TIBA-567937 format. One record per residue (C-alpha): residue in three letters; x, y, z; residue number from 1. Coordinates in steps of 0.25 Angstrom, whole numbers, plus 5000, padded with zeros to 4 digits. Layout:
N
<site ALA <X Y Z> NUM>
...
//
This chain:
519
<site MET <4655 4840 4705> 1>
<site MET <4664 4849 4715> 2>
<site LEU <4665 4864 4711> 3>
<site PRO <4681 4869 4709> 4>
<site PHE <4680 4882 4719> 5>
<site ALA <4694 4883 4718> 6>
<site ALA <4697 4898 4713> 7>
<site ASP <4707 4903 4703> 8>
<site SER <4711 4914 4712> 9>
<site TYR <4707 4922 4724> 10>
<site GLY <4702 4934 4714> 11>
<site ALA <4692 4924 4707> 12>
<site TRP <4687 4920 4722> 13>
<site SER <4686 4934 4725> 14>
<site VAL <4676 4936 4713> 15>
<site VAL <4667 4924 4718> 16>
<site ALA <4667 4929 4733> 17>
<site ALA <4664 4943 4727> 18>
<site VAL <4650 4938 4723> 19>
<site VAL <4647 4926 4733> 20>
<site VAL <4638 4936 4740> 21>
<site GLY <4630 4941 4728> 22>
<site ILE <4628 4927 4725> 23>
<site LEU <4623 4924 4740> 24>
<site LEU <4614 4936 4740> 25>
<site LEU <4607 4932 4726> 26>
<site ARG <4605 4918 4731> 27>
<site VAL <4597 4925 4743> 28>
<site PHE <4589 4933 4735> 29>
<site THR <4586 4925 4724> 30>
<site SER <4576 4913 4726> 31>
<site LYS <4577 4900 4721> 32>
<site PRO <4566 4893 4712> 33>
<site LYS <4554 4885 4721> 34>
<site ASN <4550 4871 4719> 35>
<site LEU <4562 4867 4714> 36>
<site PRO <4566 4851 4714> 37>
<site PRO <4571 4848 4728> 38>
<site GLY <4587 4849 4732> 39>
<site PRO <4598 4852 4740> 40>
<site ARG <4600 4866 4747> 41>
<site GLY <4612 4872 4740> 42>
<site LEU <4623 4881 4747> 43>
<site PRO <4624 4895 4743> 44>
<site ILE <4631 4899 4730> 45>
<site ILE <4634 4883 4726> 46>
<site GLY <4620 4878 4728> 47>
<site SER <4621 4862 4729> 48>
<site LEU <4636 4861 4722> 49>
<site HIS <4642 4858 4734> 50>
<site LEU <4634 4845 4734> 51>
<site LEU <4639 4838 4721> 52>
<site GLY <4653 4831 4723> 53>
<site LYS <4662 4822 4715> 54>
<site TYR <4650 4815 4709> 55>
<site PRO <4638 4825 4706> 56>
<site HIS <4629 4814 4701> 57>
<site GLN <4630 4806 4713> 58>
<site ASP <4629 4818 4721> 59>
<site LEU <4615 4823 4715> 60>
<site ALA <4610 4808 4715> 61>
<site LYS <4612 4808 4731> 62>
<site LEU <4605 4822 4731> 63>
<site ALA <4593 4816 4722> 64>
<site ASN <4592 4805 4732> 65>
<site ILE <4588 4816 4742> 66>
<site TYR <4581 4826 4733> 67>
<site GLY <4574 4817 4723> 68>
<site PRO <4577 4815 4709> 69>
<site VAL <4573 4830 4704> 70>
<site MET <4582 4838 4713> 71>
<site SER <4587 4853 4712> 72>
<site LEU <4599 4858 4716> 73>
<site TRP <4607 4873 4715> 74>
<site PHE <4620 4871 4710> 75>
<site GLY <4625 4885 4712> 76>
<site GLN <4615 4894 4705> 77>
<site LYS <4611 4884 4696> 78>
<site LEU <4598 4876 4700> 79>
<site THR <4599 4861 4695> 80>
<site VAL <4588 4849 4695> 81>
<site VAL <4595 4836 4695> 82>
<site ALA <4585 4824 4690> 83>
<site THR <4589 4810 4697> 84>
<site SER <4578 4801 4691> 85>
<site PRO <4573 4796 4679> 86>
<site GLU <4559 4804 4679> 87>
<site ALA <4568 4817 4682> 88>
<site ALA <4577 4814 4670> 89>
<site LYS <4565 4811 4661> 90>
<site GLU <4558 4824 4667> 91>
<site PHE <4570 4833 4664> 92>
<site LEU <4576 4826 4650> 93>
<site LYS <4563 4822 4644> 94>
<site THR <4552 4826 4648> 95>
<site GLN <4557 4842 4650> 96>
<site GLY <4569 4838 4642> 97>
<site PRO <4568 4850 4633> 98>
<site ASN <4568 4861 4643> 99>
<site PHE <4580 4853 4650> 100>
<site SER <4589 4852 4638> 101>
<site SER <4598 4864 4640> 102>
<site ARG <4611 4863 4647> 103>
<site LEU <4616 4870 4658> 104>
<site LYS <4627 4881 4656> 105>
<site THR <4640 4876 4661> 106>
<site SER <4654 4882 4658> 107>
<site PHE <4658 4870 4651> 108>
<site GLY <4645 4872 4643> 109>
<site GLU <4646 4885 4639> 110>
<site ILE <4661 4886 4636> 111>
<site VAL <4666 4872 4630> 112>
<site SER <4651 4865 4625> 113>
<site THR <4647 4876 4618> 114>
<site GLY <4638 4874 4606> 115>
<site ASP <4639 4857 4609> 116>
<site ILE <4627 4847 4611> 117>
<site VAL <4630 4844 4626> 118>
<site MET <4630 4857 4633> 119>
<site ALA <4626 4868 4624> 120>
<site PRO <4612 4874 4627> 121>
<site ASP <4599 4865 4620> 122>
<site SER <4598 4871 4605> 123>
<site PRO <4595 4869 4591> 124>
<site ALA <4610 4869 4588> 125>
<site ARG <4613 4859 4599> 126>
<site LEU <4602 4849 4596> 127>
<site HIS <4607 4849 4579> 128>
<site LEU <4621 4846 4584> 129>
<site LYS <4617 4835 4593> 130>
<site LYS <4609 4828 4582> 131>
<site ILE <4621 4831 4573> 132>
<site LEU <4630 4822 4584> 133>
<site HIS <4620 4812 4586> 134>
<site MET <4620 4810 4570> 135>
<site GLN <4635 4809 4570> 136>
<site LEU <4638 4801 4580> 137>
<site SER <4626 4792 4585> 138>
<site THR <4614 4789 4574> 139>
<site ALA <4614 4775 4571> 140>
<site LYS <4620 4777 4557> 141>
<site GLN <4633 4785 4563> 142>
<site LEU <4634 4773 4573> 143>
<site GLN <4634 4764 4561> 144>
<site LEU <4644 4772 4553> 145>
<site SER <4652 4774 4565> 146>
<site GLU <4652 4759 4569> 147>
<site ASN <4665 4755 4561> 148>
<site VAL <4673 4768 4569> 149>
<site ARG <4669 4760 4582> 150>
<site THR <4673 4748 4577> 151>
<site GLU <4688 4753 4571> 152>
<site GLU <4689 4760 4585> 153>
<site ILE <4687 4750 4595> 154>
<site ALA <4696 4740 4586> 155>
<site HIS <4706 4751 4586> 156>
<site VAL <4706 4750 4602> 157>
<site LEU <4704 4736 4603> 158>
<site ARG <4717 4734 4596> 159>
<site VAL <4725 4742 4608> 160>
<site ILE <4719 4736 4620> 161>
<site PRO <4728 4727 4628> 162>
<site GLN <4721 4714 4627> 163>
<site ASP <4731 4705 4636> 164>
<site GLY <4723 4704 4648> 165>
<site ALA <4735 4712 4657> 166>
<site THR <4734 4727 4651> 167>
<site VAL <4726 4736 4659> 168>
<site VAL <4719 4747 4650> 169>
<site GLN <4711 4761 4652> 170>
<site VAL <4699 4757 4645> 171>
<site ARG <4694 4772 4646> 172>
<site THR <4706 4774 4636> 173>
<site TYR <4704 4764 4626> 174>
<site VAL <4689 4767 4626> 175>
<site GLU <4691 4782 4624> 176>
<site VAL <4700 4780 4611> 177>
<site VAL <4687 4771 4606> 178>
<site VAL <4677 4781 4608> 179>
<site VAL <4685 4794 4604> 180>
<site ASN <4690 4787 4591> 181>
<site ILE <4675 4783 4587> 182>
<site LEU <4671 4798 4589> 183>
<site SER <4681 4805 4582> 184>
<site ARG <4680 4795 4570> 185>
<site MET <4664 4799 4570> 186>
<site ILE <4666 4812 4573> 187>
<site LEU <4678 4816 4566> 188>
<site LYS <4682 4804 4556> 189>
<site LYS <4695 4802 4564> 190>
<site ARG <4701 4795 4576> 191>
<site PHE <4705 4803 4588> 192>
<site MET <4712 4794 4596> 193>
<site ALA <4724 4785 4591> 194>
<site GLY <4724 4775 4601> 195>
<site ILE <4730 4769 4613> 196>
<site GLY <4743 4762 4616> 197>
<site LYS <4758 4765 4614> 198>
<site GLU <4756 4763 4599> 199>
<site HIS <4747 4775 4598> 200>
<site GLU <4755 4783 4606> 201>
<site GLY <4759 4797 4599> 202>
<site GLN <4748 4796 4588> 203>
<site GLU <4737 4804 4595> 204>
<site LEU <4738 4817 4587> 205>
<site GLU <4736 4831 4594> 206>
<site GLU <4722 4831 4590> 207>
<site VAL <4720 4819 4599> 208>
<site ARG <4727 4824 4611> 209>
<site LYS <4719 4836 4611> 210>
<site PHE <4706 4830 4610> 211>
<site ARG <4710 4821 4621> 212>
<site THR <4713 4834 4630> 213>
<site LEU <4702 4841 4626> 214>
<site SER <4692 4830 4628> 215>
<site GLU <4698 4827 4641> 216>
<site GLU <4696 4843 4646> 217>
<site ILE <4683 4843 4641> 218>
<site ALA <4678 4830 4650> 219>
<site GLU <4685 4837 4661> 220>
<site LEU <4680 4852 4660> 221>
<site SER <4664 4846 4656> 222>
<site VAL <4664 4841 4670> 223>
<site HIS <4670 4852 4678> 224>
<site ILE <4659 4862 4686> 225>
<site ASP <4660 4875 4685> 226>
<site PRO <4655 4883 4697> 227>
<site SER <4650 4895 4687> 228>
<site ASP <4641 4884 4680> 229>
<site PHE <4632 4885 4694> 230>
<site ILE <4637 4897 4700> 231>
<site SER <4636 4910 4690> 232>
<site ILE <4646 4918 4698> 233>
<site PHE <4658 4908 4696> 234>
<site LYS <4658 4913 4682> 235>
<site LEU <4665 4924 4685> 236>
<site VAL <4676 4915 4690> 237>
<site ASP <4682 4904 4683> 238>
<site LEU <4686 4894 4694> 239>
<site GLN <4696 4886 4690> 240>
<site GLY <4698 4892 4677> 241>
<site TYR <4687 4882 4672> 242>
<site ARG <4680 4890 4661> 243>
<site ARG <4694 4894 4656> 244>
<site ARG <4698 4880 4654> 245>
<site LEU <4684 4877 4648> 246>
<site ARG <4687 4889 4637> 247>
<site ASN <4700 4884 4636> 248>
<site LEU <4695 4869 4633> 249>
<site LYS <4684 4875 4623> 250>
<site ALA <4695 4882 4616> 251>
<site ARG <4702 4870 4614> 252>
<site MET <4691 4861 4611> 253>
<site ASP <4686 4870 4600> 254>
<site ALA <4700 4871 4594> 255>
<site PHE <4701 4856 4593> 256>
<site MET <4687 4854 4585> 257>
<site SER <4691 4866 4577> 258>
<site ASN <4703 4859 4571> 259>
<site ILE <4695 4847 4568> 260>
<site VAL <4683 4855 4561> 261>
<site SER <4693 4862 4554> 262>
<site GLU <4698 4850 4547> 263>
<site HIS <4684 4847 4544> 264>
<site LEU <4683 4860 4537> 265>
<site VAL <4696 4858 4530> 266>
<site GLN <4690 4845 4525> 267>
<site ARG <4677 4849 4522> 268>
<site LYS <4683 4860 4512> 269>
<site LEU <4692 4850 4505> 270>
<site SER <4682 4839 4503> 271>
<site GLY <4670 4847 4500> 272>
<site SER <4658 4838 4503> 273>
<site LEU <4661 4829 4513> 274>
<site THR <4655 4815 4511> 275>
<site GLU <4658 4810 4525> 276>
<site LYS <4656 4818 4537> 277>
<site ASP <4660 4817 4551> 278>
<site MET <4654 4825 4562> 279>
<site VAL <4663 4838 4561> 280>
<site ASP <4658 4839 4547> 281>
<site VAL <4642 4837 4550> 282>
<site LEU <4645 4848 4561> 283>
<site LEU <4652 4858 4551> 284>
<site ASP <4640 4855 4541> 285>
<site GLN <4631 4860 4552> 286>
<site MET <4640 4872 4554> 287>
<site GLU <4638 4876 4539> 288>
<site ASP <4623 4873 4538> 289>
<site LYS <4616 4886 4537> 290>
<site THR <4603 4879 4537> 291>
<site LEU <4602 4877 4554> 292>
<site ARG <4595 4886 4563> 293>
<site PHE <4608 4887 4570> 294>
<site ASP <4623 4889 4569> 295>
<site ILE <4632 4877 4572> 296>
<site THR <4646 4884 4577> 297>
<site ASP <4660 4877 4575> 298>
<site LYS <4660 4878 4590> 299>
<site SER <4648 4869 4591> 300>
<site VAL <4654 4859 4581> 301>
<site TYR <4665 4858 4591> 302>
<site SER <4658 4855 4603> 303>
<site VAL <4649 4845 4597> 304>
<site LEU <4662 4838 4592> 305>
<site TRP <4667 4838 4607> 306>
<site ASN <4653 4832 4612> 307>
<site ALA <4654 4821 4602> 308>
<site PHE <4668 4817 4606> 309>
<site VAL <4670 4821 4621> 310>
<site ALA <4655 4816 4626> 311>
<site GLY <4656 4803 4617> 312>
<site ALA <4671 4799 4620> 313>
<site PHE <4670 4802 4636> 314>
<site THR <4655 4795 4638> 315>
<site SER <4657 4784 4628> 316>
<site THR <4671 4781 4635> 317>
<site HIS <4667 4782 4649> 318>
<site THR <4654 4773 4647> 319>
<site VAL <4663 4761 4642> 320>
<site GLU <4673 4763 4653> 321>
<site TRP <4661 4762 4663> 322>
<site ALA <4657 4750 4656> 323>
<site MET <4668 4742 4655> 324>
<site SER <4672 4745 4671> 325>
<site GLU <4658 4740 4675> 326>
<site CYS <4660 4727 4667> 327>
<site ILE <4674 4725 4672> 328>
<site ARG <4667 4727 4686> 329>
<site ASN <4656 4717 4683> 330>
<site PRO <4663 4706 4677> 331>
<site THR <4649 4698 4676> 332>
<site ILE <4643 4709 4667> 333>
<site MET <4657 4709 4658> 334>
<site ARG <4656 4695 4656> 335>
<site ARG <4641 4696 4653> 336>
<site ALA <4646 4706 4643> 337>
<site GLN <4656 4698 4637> 338>
<site GLU <4646 4686 4636> 339>
<site GLU <4637 4694 4628> 340>
<site LEU <4648 4700 4619> 341>
<site ASP <4653 4685 4616> 342>
<site VAL <4639 4681 4611> 343>
<site VAL <4635 4692 4603> 344>
<site VAL <4649 4696 4597> 345>
<site GLY <4659 4684 4599> 346>
<site LYS <4671 4685 4601> 347>
<site SER <4676 4684 4585> 348>
<site ARG <4674 4699 4583> 349>
<site ARG <4672 4713 4591> 350>
<site VAL <4659 4718 4596> 351>
<site GLU <4652 4727 4585> 352>
<site ASP <4641 4739 4586> 353>
<site GLY <4631 4729 4581> 354>
<site ASP <4633 4719 4593> 355>
<site ILE <4628 4730 4603> 356>
<site PRO <4614 4729 4602> 357>
<site LYS <4615 4713 4605> 358>
<site LEU <4624 4715 4618> 359>
<site LYS <4613 4718 4627> 360>
<site TYR <4622 4715 4639> 361>
<site LEU <4632 4724 4634> 362>
<site GLN <4621 4735 4632> 363>
<site ALA <4617 4733 4646> 364>
<site ILE <4630 4737 4651> 365>
<site ILE <4631 4750 4644> 366>
<site LYS <4618 4754 4649> 367>
<site GLU <4622 4751 4663> 368>
<site THR <4634 4758 4663> 369>
<site LEU <4627 4770 4657> 370>
<site ARG <4618 4768 4668> 371>
<site LEU <4630 4767 4679> 372>
<site HIS <4639 4776 4674> 373>
<site PRO <4633 4787 4664> 374>
<site GLU <4644 4797 4660> 375>
<site THR <4636 4809 4664> 376>
<site PRO <4628 4805 4678> 377>
<site LEU <4622 4819 4677> 378>
<site LEU <4618 4823 4663> 379>
<site LEU <4624 4837 4660> 380>
<site PRO <4615 4848 4665> 381>
<site HIS <4601 4852 4657> 382>
<site LYS <4596 4864 4662> 383>
<site ASN <4580 4868 4658> 384>
<site GLU <4576 4881 4650> 385>
<site ASP <4563 4882 4656> 386>
<site ALA <4557 4882 4670> 387>
<site CYS <4549 4868 4672> 388>
<site LYS <4543 4859 4682> 389>
<site ALA <4547 4844 4685> 390>
<site PHE <4542 4835 4695> 391>
<site GLY <4534 4847 4702> 392>
<site TYR <4547 4856 4702> 393>
<site ASP <4551 4869 4696> 394>
<site ILE <4563 4869 4688> 395>
<site PRO <4568 4882 4683> 396>
<site ALA <4573 4886 4670> 397>
<site GLN <4587 4884 4669> 398>
<site THR <4588 4874 4679> 399>
<site CYS <4601 4864 4677> 400>
<site LEU <4596 4850 4676> 401>
<site MET <4605 4837 4680> 402>
<site VAL <4600 4824 4677> 403>
<site ASN <4608 4812 4686> 404>
<site VAL <4608 4802 4676> 405>
<site GLY <4617 4794 4685> 406>
<site ALA <4609 4795 4696> 407>
<site ILE <4596 4790 4689> 408>
<site ALA <4604 4778 4685> 409>
<site ARG <4608 4774 4698> 410>
<site ASP <4593 4776 4703> 411>
<site PRO <4591 4763 4711> 412>
<site SER <4576 4767 4710> 413>
<site VAL <4578 4766 4695> 414>
<site TRP <4590 4754 4693> 415>
<site GLU <4591 4742 4702> 416>
<site ASP <4606 4741 4708> 417>
<site PRO <4608 4755 4701> 418>
<site LEU <4624 4755 4705> 419>
<site GLU <4626 4741 4700> 420>
<site PHE <4630 4740 4685> 421>
<site LYS <4620 4729 4680> 422>
<site PRO <4618 4729 4665> 423>
<site GLU <4608 4720 4667> 424>
<site ARG <4598 4729 4671> 425>
<site PHE <4596 4733 4656> 426>
<site LEU <4595 4720 4651> 427>
<site ASP <4580 4715 4645> 428>
<site GLY <4572 4710 4656> 429>
<site MET <4577 4720 4666> 430>
<site PRO <4570 4733 4670> 431>
<site HIS <4580 4744 4663> 432>
<site ALA <4581 4735 4650> 433>
<site ASN <4575 4746 4642> 434>
<site VAL <4583 4757 4647> 435>
<site ASP <4591 4764 4638> 436>
<site TYR <4601 4775 4640> 437>
<site GLN <4597 4784 4628> 438>
<site GLY <4588 4795 4636> 439>
<site ASN <4576 4786 4635> 440>
<site HIS <4575 4782 4650> 441>
<site PHE <4578 4791 4661> 442>
<site GLU <4584 4781 4671> 443>
<site LEU <4596 4779 4661> 444>
<site LEU <4602 4793 4655> 445>
<site PRO <4616 4793 4652> 446>
<site PHE <4615 4800 4639> 447>
<site GLY <4604 4810 4645> 448>
<site SER <4590 4811 4637> 449>
<site GLY <4583 4820 4630> 450>
<site ARG <4590 4832 4621> 451>
<site ARG <4602 4832 4628> 452>
<site LEU <4604 4817 4626> 453>
<site CYS <4619 4812 4622> 454>
<site PRO <4619 4814 4607> 455>
<site GLY <4631 4804 4608> 456>
<site MET <4623 4792 4616> 457>
<site VAL <4622 4784 4605> 458>
<site LEU <4636 4783 4599> 459>
<site GLY <4642 4783 4613> 460>
<site THR <4634 4771 4618> 461>
<site THR <4637 4764 4604> 462>
<site MET <4652 4765 4608> 463>
<site VAL <4650 4762 4622> 464>
<site HIS <4644 4749 4618> 465>
<site ILE <4655 4744 4608> 466>
<site LEU <4666 4748 4616> 467>
<site VAL <4661 4741 4629> 468>
<site ALA <4657 4729 4621> 469>
<site THR <4670 4729 4613> 470>
<site LEU <4677 4730 4627> 471>
<site LEU <4670 4719 4634> 472>
<site HIS <4671 4709 4622> 473>
<site SER <4685 4711 4619> 474>
<site PHE <4690 4710 4632> 475>
<site ASP <4691 4703 4645> 476>
<site TRP <4694 4714 4656> 477>
<site THR <4699 4712 4670> 478>
<site LEU <4704 4724 4679> 479>
<site PRO <4718 4727 4682> 480>
<site ASN <4725 4723 4695> 481>
<site GLY <4717 4713 4700> 482>
<site LEU <4705 4722 4703> 483>
<site GLN <4692 4716 4704> 484>
<site PRO <4680 4721 4696> 485>
<site MET <4672 4726 4708> 486>
<site ASP <4685 4735 4712> 487>
<site LEU <4685 4741 4699> 488>
<site ASP <4684 4757 4702> 489>
<site MET <4671 4762 4696> 490>
<site SER <4672 4775 4702> 491>
<site GLU <4666 4788 4694> 492>
<site ALA <4675 4800 4691> 493>
<site GLU <4671 4812 4699> 494>
<site GLY <4663 4822 4691> 495>
<site ILE <4650 4822 4682> 496>
<site LEU <4654 4813 4673> 497>
<site ASN <4654 4797 4675> 498>
<site VAL <4668 4791 4673> 499>
<site LEU <4676 4781 4680> 500>
<site ALA <4686 4788 4689> 501>
<site LYS <4697 4779 4685> 502>
<site PRO <4698 4774 4671> 503>
<site PHE <4695 4759 4669> 504>
<site ARG <4706 4750 4668> 505>
<site ALA <4706 4735 4664> 506>
<site ILE <4712 4723 4657> 507>
<site PRO <4708 4718 4644> 508>
<site LYS <4709 4705 4638> 509>
<site ALA <4705 4701 4624> 510>
<site ARG <4693 4691 4624> 511>
<site LEU <4691 4690 4609> 512>
<site SER <4695 4680 4600> 513>
<site ILE <4699 4690 4589> 514>
<site SER <4712 4698 4587> 515>
<site SER <4713 4711 4594> 516>
<site ASN <4716 4717 4582> 517>
<site VAL <4703 4715 4576> 518>
<site GLY <4692 4726 4575> 519>
//
């Protein structure tokens, strides 16, 4: 997490230089709160930002080994408390959860994520929209209704995955198509991505190309660090044009969703009362509901739709990729999973949703993947509205809170052999057999906990389970070019998201006795 201090022009730096002396004098004559949690001594202006490198969650974990599981740092002018133990996570996310349910203001949140569920301040409107998102995507009823969608989209991709045992495929590409199409059919009642392979070349509509471009740019800019988020004086200077790019992105995001909403408005006018509503229709109903104590705006609708697409697609795709990588890197684990699949499912049909509860070892593989490779090792920052005490320390109001779930999940005092991929730790009779990832057990928090728990968690993990099960059941997997399993590159990409640095590539070979064209 390195600050991009390259100025756009000499004039920009002149403005910065002109106020540095003022900031230094302000810091000298402004007293810092006392009785804070321990932490490193910061530098003038930037505080401890210089201590964060390419992997912020790892850097903060190392500092926690020195200063303890509750430590404080100054990131620029922003006081930050970092929680790095299950007890600390429980204190801030559950015991004092309501006080710490607000979000830190960032350039991305203020410009791009206005009125959404993830980054917006806690409010009745946000909680209402979060409830709608959950009801439309993740309730037991919706999961049952959407089972056919998942089955059809998985069958669609299985037909185009090479099965000759010689062709190298990039697993991420195929998984992304399945996940995005499942989400788009649930949200918009239509498929977004045409497919993969030469037979689909030229079939992608302009709408799909725009969606891909926007999704990639959202992912890129959401993890960028804007100096003005921590050092207020930099709001006068748009270093590297970041905020200009955000405004441009927001305009294009709104235009994209505006077209979709306009299509729905026309259809609603033509059809009158709709008997079958998708998520857009439900949100439009909320906009028109005059009984609500708050307004649902068109911009809020756009933002919630992007929340559903981007967060759901990226998290599920990356988790499947990590799970498949770990299985191929550990052949014994892959064979055991396939043996379980052969016993429960057999080789004459595909895996179905109803099989998943019986696949205990597969469930353990997914839990272990979420433990070792959470999508966001540092939960998105929270902040407290009111001053409070925690573990004997004073926490001033408006303090930024970071929960290092990546470090907690690798804590040797909590987990035996924490760096090893061992699904067995979650099986019956083992110490962590009853641990879940739904925000109830604070040693495993890949989706957060409390009011900011990910609303798409149930749908996301449902897709992950069925996709990993299908890929392991349908194919035998080997690595290309004679690469040995333990030589597989498992490096993480730089930044605040936990993604494989290099897309996972492997060779699939059909292992079932049914036709590849059978869904």
